[in-house]
N, C-alpha and C positions, 0 to 999 in steps of 0.2 A: 977571593977568600972562600974557603970551603965550609965555613960554619962550625968547624970542629971545636971552637972555643965556647960555643953557646952553652953546653952542659955545665961548664965550669962557672960561667956567669950566673946560671940559674941556681947553682949551689951557693955561690957567693951571696945572692939575693936572699936565699932561705936562711943562711947562717947569720948574716949581718943585719938583715932588715933593710939593706940598701934598696932604694927605690928611685927610679928614673922619672918621677912624676914631673910634668911640665910646670915650670915656674910661671906665676901670674903677677900682675900688677896689684898694688894694694887696693886700688879702687874696685877690683873684682872679688875681693876677699869676703866670703859670706860669714855670717854669724854661725858659731858652733864648731868651727874648724879647730882641731886640737893644737895646742901650743906645746912644743917640745924643746927642752933645753939642749945645750950642746953635748951633754953627757947622756942624752936619751930619755930623760924623765919627762913624762907628760904632766904639766903643772895646771892645766886648765883648758878653756876654750875661748875663742874669739867672742867678745861681747860687742865690741865697737871699734871701728877704725877711726883714728883722729888724723885730720889733715888741715892744712891751710888751703881751702878750696880756691881762694882767689889767686894764689900763687902756685897751686898744684904741688904742694910740698907735703910729703908724708911725715907726720909728727910722731906717730906711734900707735900702739894697740892697747885697748882696755881688755884685760883678761878676766874671765869669770873663773874664780878659784873657789875651793872649799872655804877659804878664809875671807872671801869677799872679792870685790873688784880691785884689780891691781893695774898699774900702768907700766908698760914697757916702752922705752924710748926707741925711736926709729933706728939709731945706730946699733942697737942691741938685737935687731932682727936680721938674721943672716939670709933667710930664704922664705919665700911665700909660695905655697901651691894650694890646690884645692883639697889636698889630703892632710896637710899639716903646715904649721908655721914653725920654722926652726930658729932658735935664738943663738946668739954668739956667747951667751953666758951660761954657766952651769947651774944645777939645781940649788946649790948653796947660795949663789948670788941672786938667783930668782926668788928665793925665800925672803930676800930683803927689798924686793920691789915695793915702791910706795903704793899706798892705797889710792884709788881713784875717787875723787870727789866730783861728781857730775857738774857742779856749779863752777868749778875752776877751769880755767883755760888749759889747754895742753902745754902751752909755753910756761905758765906758772908752775904746773905740775912737774915739768921737766926741770925747771930751775931748782925746785925743792928737792927733787930726786938727786941731782948732782951735788947740791949743797950737803945733803945727808950723807952721800957716799964719800965726800971729802972729809966728813967728820966735823962739820962746823955747825 
């Protein structure tokens, strides 16, 4: 390969914001990393990562937003890197994420979230 395609890739990156940042595991995710929806809206930053430490299962992320702490469930997290966390949901759906209450477990919060999303 002669590298002739690289200028096109550089322009693609500049125009779209496409970034080839390395993906990391949830255990390595630091506080303060931006959280971005699937449609490119930054909704907040990582406040806390929730997991079941005994079973090494990722439960979700507590997001610090302008409206307070919100909980996003693990299946709604598409990609984690040191530069940003990308969600599978758009900004409209993210606006309906449940508030995080520190005293409740992630499992209880997740149950309430899905119960509310189902309209019950």
